[in-house]
OpenMM code with the backbone's topology and positions (N, CA, C; nanometers):
from openmm import Vec3, app, unit

residues = "MET ARG THR ILE ILE ASP ILE PRO GLN GLU ILE ALA ASN ASN VAL ASP ALA VAL ALA LYS GLN GLU LYS ARG SER LYS ALA SER VAL ILE ARG SER ALA LEU SER GLU TYR LEU ALA ASN LYS ASN GLN ASN SER ALA LYS ALA ALA PHE GLY ILE TRP LYS ASN ARG LYS VAL ASP GLY LEU GLU TYR GLN SER LYS ILE ARG SER GLU TRP".split()
positions = [
    Vec3(-2.1313, -0.5539, -0.2115),
    Vec3(-2.1656, -0.5394, -0.3508),
    Vec3(-2.1455, -0.6737, -0.4213),
    Vec3(-2.2362, -0.7066, -0.5014),
    Vec3(-2.2221, -0.8276, -0.5820),
    Vec3(-2.1925, -0.7859, -0.7248),
    Vec3(-2.1090, -0.8647, -0.7899),
    Vec3(-2.0767, -0.8373, -0.9293),
    Vec3(-2.0475, -0.9682, -1.0013),
    Vec3(-2.0576, -0.9644, -1.1311),
    Vec3(-2.0270, -1.0815, -1.2133),
    Vec3(-1.9073, -1.0456, -1.2998),
    Vec3(-1.8067, -1.1335, -1.2974),
    Vec3(-1.6888, -1.1115, -1.3807),
    Vec3(-1.6526, -1.2414, -1.4519),
    Vec3(-1.5860, -1.2279, -1.5654),
    Vec3(-1.5354, -1.3441, -1.6371),
    Vec3(-1.3890, -1.3628, -1.5998),
    Vec3(-1.3561, -1.4833, -1.5575),
    Vec3(-1.2196, -1.5165, -1.5177),
    Vec3(-1.1731, -1.6326, -1.6049),
    Vec3(-1.0529, -1.6225, -1.6609),
    Vec3(-1.0014, -1.7363, -1.7383),
    Vec3(-0.9983, -1.8632, -1.6528),
    Vec3(-1.0201, -1.9750, -1.7161),
    Vec3(-1.0308, -2.1022, -1.6444),
    Vec3(-0.9071, -2.1315, -1.5601),
    Vec3(-0.7890, -2.1002, -1.6111),
    Vec3(-0.6658, -2.1269, -1.5363),
    Vec3(-0.6635, -2.0503, -1.4038),
    Vec3(-0.7068, -1.9239, -1.4076),
    Vec3(-0.7111, -1.8436, -1.2843),
    Vec3(-0.8178, -1.8987, -1.1905),
    Vec3(-0.9330, -1.9362, -1.2458),
    Vec3(-1.0409, -1.9934, -1.1639),
    Vec3(-0.9928, -2.1213, -1.0948),
    Vec3(-0.9163, -2.2033, -1.1661),
    Vec3(-0.8627, -2.3265, -1.1069),
    Vec3(-0.7667, -2.2940, -0.9928),
    Vec3(-0.6841, -2.1916, -1.0131),
    Vec3(-0.5901, -2.1504, -0.9080),
    Vec3(-0.6638, -2.0972, -0.7859),
    Vec3(-0.7693, -2.0210, -0.8078),
    Vec3(-0.8497, -1.9693, -0.6959),
    Vec3(-0.9106, -2.0855, -0.6190),
    Vec3(-0.9651, -2.1824, -0.6908),
    Vec3(-1.0218, -2.3019, -0.6260),
    Vec3(-0.9171, -2.3728, -0.5408),
    Vec3(-0.7980, -2.3885, -0.5963),
    Vec3(-0.6920, -2.4604, -0.5249),
    Vec3(-0.6519, -2.3864, -0.3975),
    Vec3(-0.6377, -2.2545, -0.4068),
    Vec3(-0.6005, -2.1749, -0.2891),
    Vec3(-0.7119, -2.1816, -0.1848),
    Vec3(-0.8361, -2.1706, -0.2290),
    Vec3(-0.9502, -2.1760, -0.1366),
    Vec3(-0.9535, -2.3092, -0.0612),
    Vec3(-0.9309, -2.4171, -0.1319),
    Vec3(-0.9298, -2.5493, -0.0671),
    Vec3(-0.8120, -2.5625, 0.0292),
    Vec3(-0.6949, -2.5175, -0.0156),
    Vec3(-0.5745, -2.5281, 0.0676),
    Vec3(-0.5884, -2.4478, 0.1957),
    Vec3(-0.6465, -2.3270, 0.1856),
    Vec3(-0.6589, -2.2391, 0.3018),
    Vec3(-0.7923, -2.2556, 0.3743),
    Vec3(-0.8753, -2.3488, 0.3251),
    Vec3(-1.0073, -2.3742, 0.3836),
    Vec3(-1.0885, -2.2447, 0.3957),
    Vec3(-1.0952, -2.1740, 0.2836),
    Vec3(-1.1700, -2.0478, 0.2742),
    Vec3(-1.2608, -2.0561, 0.1524),
    Vec3(-1.3534, -1.9639, 0.1448),
    Vec3(-1.4389, -1.9594, 0.0265),
    Vec3(-1.3644, -1.8925, -0.0888),
    Vec3(-1.4103, -1.9227, -0.2102),
    Vec3(-1.3502, -1.8574, -0.3270),
    Vec3(-1.3689, -1.7063, -0.3181),
    Vec3(-1.4850, -1.6633, -0.2712),
    Vec3(-1.5128, -1.5196, -0.2594),
    Vec3(-1.4131, -1.4534, -0.1647),
    Vec3(-1.3803, -1.5205, -0.0560),
    Vec3(-1.2853, -1.4667, 0.0403),
    Vec3(-1.1456, -1.4530, -0.0211),
    Vec3(-1.1048, -1.5537, -0.0976),
    Vec3(-0.9742, -1.5496, -0.1638),
    Vec3(-0.9698, -1.4342, -0.2639),
    Vec3(-1.0751, -1.4176, -0.3407),
    Vec3(-1.0806, -1.3099, -0.4411),
    Vec3(-1.0810, -1.1738, -0.3737),
    Vec3(-1.1577, -1.1587, -0.2648),
    Vec3(-1.1586, -1.0303, -0.1920),
    Vec3(-1.0196, -0.9962, -0.1401),
    Vec3(-0.9518, -1.0954, -0.0840),
    Vec3(-0.8161, -1.0731, -0.0326),
    Vec3(-0.7206, -1.0325, -0.1446),
    Vec3(-0.7316, -1.1006, -0.2572),
    Vec3(-0.6437, -1.0698, -0.3706),
    Vec3(-0.6682, -0.9279, -0.4209),
    Vec3(-0.7938, -0.8873, -0.4305),
    Vec3(-0.8257, -0.7517, -0.4750),
    Vec3(-0.7769, -0.6474, -0.3752),
    Vec3(-0.7948, -0.6744, -0.2479),
    Vec3(-0.7477, -0.5815, -0.1445),
    Vec3(-0.5972, -0.5635, -0.1517),
    Vec3(-0.5255, -0.6748, -0.1669),
    Vec3(-0.3792, -0.6686, -0.1759),
    Vec3(-0.3353, -0.5938, -0.3012),
    Vec3(-0.4016, -0.6192, -0.4128),
    Vec3(-0.3695, -0.5510, -0.5384),
    Vec3(-0.3892, -0.4005, -0.5248),
    Vec3(-0.5010, -0.3608, -0.4686),
    Vec3(-0.5300, -0.2178, -0.4544),
    Vec3(-0.4361, -0.1497, -0.3560),
    Vec3(-0.3986, -0.2182, -0.2497),
    Vec3(-0.3026, -0.1615, -0.1546),
    Vec3(-0.1676, -0.1401, -0.2227),
    Vec3(-0.1242, -0.2380, -0.3028),
    Vec3(0.0012, -0.2239, -0.3780),
    Vec3(-0.0078, -0.1115, -0.4790),
    Vec3(-0.1199, -0.1003, -0.5455),
    Vec3(-0.1398, 0.0027, -0.6481),
    Vec3(-0.1278, 0.1408, -0.5850),
    Vec3(-0.1915, 0.1613, -0.4698),
    Vec3(-0.1843, 0.2904, -0.4012),
    Vec3(-0.0429, 0.3185, -0.3529),
    Vec3(0.0250, 0.2175, -0.3033),
    Vec3(0.1610, 0.2337, -0.2537),
    Vec3(0.2552, 0.2685, -0.3688),
    Vec3(0.2359, 0.2043, -0.4837),
    Vec3(0.3199, 0.2333, -0.6001),
    Vec3(0.2991, 0.3758, -0.6490),
    Vec3(0.1775, 0.4263, -0.6411),
    Vec3(0.1499, 0.5640, -0.6823),
    Vec3(0.2231, 0.6616, -0.5917),
    Vec3(0.2245, 0.6343, -0.4632),
    Vec3(0.2943, 0.7217, -0.3690),
    Vec3(0.4443, 0.7174, -0.3948),
    Vec3(0.4979, 0.5991, -0.4225),
    Vec3(0.6409, 0.5864, -0.4507),
    Vec3(0.6776, 0.6593, -0.5794),
    Vec3(0.5900, 0.6568, -0.6774),
    Vec3(0.6170, 0.7233, -0.8047),
    Vec3(0.6256, 0.8743, -0.7868),
    Vec3(0.5524, 0.9279, -0.6898),
    Vec3(0.5528, 1.0723, -0.6669),
    Vec3(0.6765, 1.1167, -0.5890),
    Vec3(0.7412, 1.0258, -0.5195),
    Vec3(0.8579, 1.0608, -0.4387),
    Vec3(0.9705, 1.1107, -0.5290),
    Vec3(1.0247, 1.2267, -0.4965),
    Vec3(1.1356, 1.2828, -0.5720),
    Vec3(1.0962, 1.3523, -0.6999),
    Vec3(0.9678, 1.3801, -0.7164),
    Vec3(0.9188, 1.4381, -0.8406),
    Vec3(0.9790, 1.5775, -0.8677),
    Vec3(1.0206, 1.6468, -0.7619),
    Vec3(1.0762, 1.7814, -0.7759),
    Vec3(1.2283, 1.7821, -0.7833),
    Vec3(1.2928, 1.6686, -0.7810),
    Vec3(1.4382, 1.6640, -0.7684),
    Vec3(1.5122, 1.7329, -0.8833),
    Vec3(1.4558, 1.7368, -1.0023),
    Vec3(1.5239, 1.7988, -1.1159),
    Vec3(1.4823, 1.9436, -1.1402),
    Vec3(1.3967, 1.9960, -1.0564),
    Vec3(1.3522, 2.1349, -1.0732),
    Vec3(1.4548, 2.2294, -1.0130),
    Vec3(1.4636, 2.3461, -1.0712),
    Vec3(1.5621, 2.4455, -1.0270),
    Vec3(1.4993, 2.5477, -0.9324),
    Vec3(1.3938, 2.5093, -0.8648),
    Vec3(1.3251, 2.5999, -0.7738),
    Vec3(1.3218, 2.5384, -0.6346),
    Vec3(1.3338, 2.6217, -0.5335),
    Vec3(1.3269, 2.5746, -0.3961),
    Vec3(1.1808, 2.5471, -0.3618),
    Vec3(1.1544, 2.4307, -0.3086),
    Vec3(1.0168, 2.3918, -0.2779),
    Vec3(0.9485, 2.4842, -0.1791),
    Vec3(1.0197, 2.5278, -0.0761),
    Vec3(0.9596, 2.6166, 0.0239),
    Vec3(0.9288, 2.7540, -0.0347),
    Vec3(1.0189, 2.8034, -0.1180),
    Vec3(0.9936, 2.9319, -0.1834),
    Vec3(0.8717, 2.9223, -0.2746),
    Vec3(0.8633, 2.8144, -0.3487),
    Vec3(0.7490, 2.7936, -0.4378),
    Vec3(0.6192, 2.7869, -0.3579),
    Vec3(0.6214, 2.7134, -0.2485),
    Vec3(0.5036, 2.7014, -0.1625),
    Vec3(0.4621, 2.8370, -0.1085),
    Vec3(0.5580, 2.9160, -0.0617),
    Vec3(0.5275, 3.0497, -0.0085),
    Vec3(0.4676, 3.1386, -0.1163),
    Vec3(0.5221, 3.1309, -0.2371),
    Vec3(0.4716, 3.2119, -0.3484),
    Vec3(0.3271, 3.1755, -0.3803),
    Vec3(0.2999, 3.0470, -0.3900),
    Vec3(0.1643, 3.0015, -0.4225),
    Vec3(0.0669, 3.0409, -0.3127),
    Vec3(0.1074, 3.0246, -0.1870),
    Vec3(0.0175, 3.0585, -0.0763),
    Vec3(-0.0064, 3.2080, -0.0667),
    Vec3(0.0895, 3.2890, -0.1086),
    Vec3(0.0708, 3.4344, -0.1024),
    Vec3(-0.0354, 3.4811, -0.2016),
    Vec3(-0.0644, 3.3982, -0.3010),
    Vec3(-0.1675, 3.4321, -0.3998),
    Vec3(-0.3081, 3.4096, -0.3467),
    Vec3(-0.3210, 3.3404, -0.2344),
    Vec3(-0.4529, 3.3144, -0.1769),
    Vec3(-0.5024, 3.4394, -0.1161),
] * unit.nanometer
topology = app.Topology()
chain = topology.addChain("A")
for resn in residues:
    res = topology.addResidue(resn, chain)
    for name in ("N", "CA", "C"):
        topology.addAtom(name, app.Element.getBySymbol(name[0]), res)
């Protein structure tokens, strides 16, 4: 997919510098950065869900059995 985005000059300069240092294209550096950002974003969402039931006064297995019995 091709897309056009506006990037502040300071970030564009940093992308150029990384691309030159790593001998890669700017597009490759940007793709890697986006992939890493999205992987972190998904991982953070999973971490945020961990322990979500800890303050509830209901047993998780009992709740699951109750909900499934309604099917």
